[in-house]
N, C-alpha and C positions, 0 to 999 in steps of 0.2 A: 061224258065230257063233250063240251061244245066243239063245233068245227073250228072256232077261233082259237080255243086253247090248244087243240091238237095241232093246228097250224103253227102256233108259236113254238111248241115243243119241237116240231119237225125242223123249223128254221134254226133253233138252237142247236139241234143235232148236226145240221148241215154245217154250221159255223164250227162245231167241234171237229168234224171230220177235215174241214178246210185248214184248220190250224194245228192239227195233231202233231206236226213236226216240230212245233215250238215247245213242246212239253218238257223236254229234258232240262232246259234252261230255267224252268220255273219250278222244278220239282220240290224245292225247299223254301220257296218264297211265300211269306204270309201277306206282304204288301209289296207293291211294285211301283214303278214310276208313274203308271197310269192311275194310281189310287191316291186320292187326297187324304188329309188327316181326318176329315169328318167321316169318310167311308171307313177308314182304318179303325175308328173308335166305335163303330156301330156294334152293340152287344150281340154276339151270336153269329155275326157275319162270317167269321173265320173258323167256325166250328169244324168244318171239313178240311181245313188247310193241311191237317196231318195226313190226309189221304192222297194228296197230289203226288203223282209219280207212277211207277211201274211196280207191281206186286205179284208175288206167287202166292196161291191160296190152296190150302188143304181143306177139302170139303168132307163132311160127314152129314148124310141126309137120310132121313127115314124112307124106307121103301114105300110105305103107305102112311097117309096122314089120318089121324083120328079114327084109326081102325084097330086099336089095341095091338099095334104092330111094334115089334122090337128089333127088326132087322135093319141094320144101317148099311148104306152104300158109301164107300169111301172113294174119293177120286181127286185129281189135281185140277188146277185152273190158273188163269191169269187175270189180272185186273189192271187197267190203264185209266187213270183218273186225271182230269184237268179242269181248272176253273174256267168259267164263262162270264161275260158281262160284269167285269169287275168284281168277281167272287160272289155275286148275288145268285149265281147258279154254278153247278159243276156237274160233270157227267163221267160215268164209268162205262168203258167198253170192256165187257167181261167174256172170257172164254171158259166154258165149263166142260171139262173133258170126261163126261159121263161114259163109263165103259159101254161101247157099242152104240152110243147115241149122243155124241157131243153136240153142243149147241152154244149159241152166243146170246147175250143179253146186254141191255143198256139200262143203267139206273140214272135217271135225270132228276136233279134236285133244284129246288127253287126256294129262295129265302124271302120271307115277309118280314121287313124290319119293324113294322108297327106291332105285329104279334110276336116278333122275335121267335118265329118257328119256321122249320123247314117242311116243305111238301116234297114227296118222293114218288116218282112213277117208275114202273118197270116195263120195258119193251122186251118181248121174248121172240127170238127168231123162229121158233116153232109155231107161233101163232101170229104172223105178221099182219093179218087183216082183222083181227079181233079188236073190239073196243078196249081201251085202256081201263084198268081198274081205277077206283077212286084212289087218291094218293094216300100214302102213309104220312102222318103228320106228328111232329114232335121237335125235340131239341135236346141240348146237353146240359147237365147239371153235375157239377163236381167231376168232370171228365168222363161221365157216362152219358151216351146218347140213347134216348128212349122214344120209340115211335109206335103209334097205333093207327089202325085202319080196318077196313073191311076186306074180306077175301071170300072165295067160294071153294068148297070141298065137295066134289060129286054133286055140284049143283045146289048145295045148301050154303047159305050165308053163314060165315063164321067171322069172329074177331081175329085180327092178326096183330102181332106184336114183334118188334125186333129191337135189339140192343147192340150198341157199339161199346166195347169196354177194353180194358187192359191196353190202353193206347200209349205207345212209345214212338220215338222217331223211326224205328225200324220194324215195328210189328203192331198188330192189333187183332182184336177178336170180335166176331159178329155172330149173332145167333137169332133164329127166328122161331116163333111159337104161334100156335093156333088155339083158339078157345071156341067150343061149341055152345057155351052157356053164358055169353056176354061177359066173359072175363072172370067168372068164379073159379074155373080151373083152366090151366094151360098145359099144352103138350109141346115141348121143344121138338121141332122137326128138321132143323137144318142148322149146322154149326160150321163156321169158317175160321181157321187160324191163318192169318195173313202176314206175309213176311216181305219187306221191301227188297226189290231188286235194284232200283235206283231212283 
């Protein structure tokens, strides 16, 4: 990732933190006073409007990925999402209460109206100085969000895939999978069932 792109994301995150107190009033708005009709009509722009607000998440995560492992760790977490720059971006502040090793993360999403696709980056409090991975890229079709990208498991490049599904005003489901063979086979390694708090 270039220094410019990283600087842009840091600026967006700073804006998010500076305005987090305004979240509750926006939690169910798809468009607002600052959005004109042209922006409101952009296909895909409001794909993540369902996620704005505060959420409780129940996590199930494989203890080891791509290791023929079947031991799942279960834990709770929270997610706080708000839109940025007229809904062309949005950000999650996530707390993951892993037993004995809680940590925080940020998901930053940016919408490309020409491609009608979202790019998603993950910032992890456990590795604050490491370069960001390439973004997950994708979008929604018939109410299901599908995204693909590259990841690494024990230093080896793998394909990553995650899905948003079962979306209602008060709940949603997210899961992540990895493939060691360019998508021929997939192993689901993380599942979240998410319930709205407000």
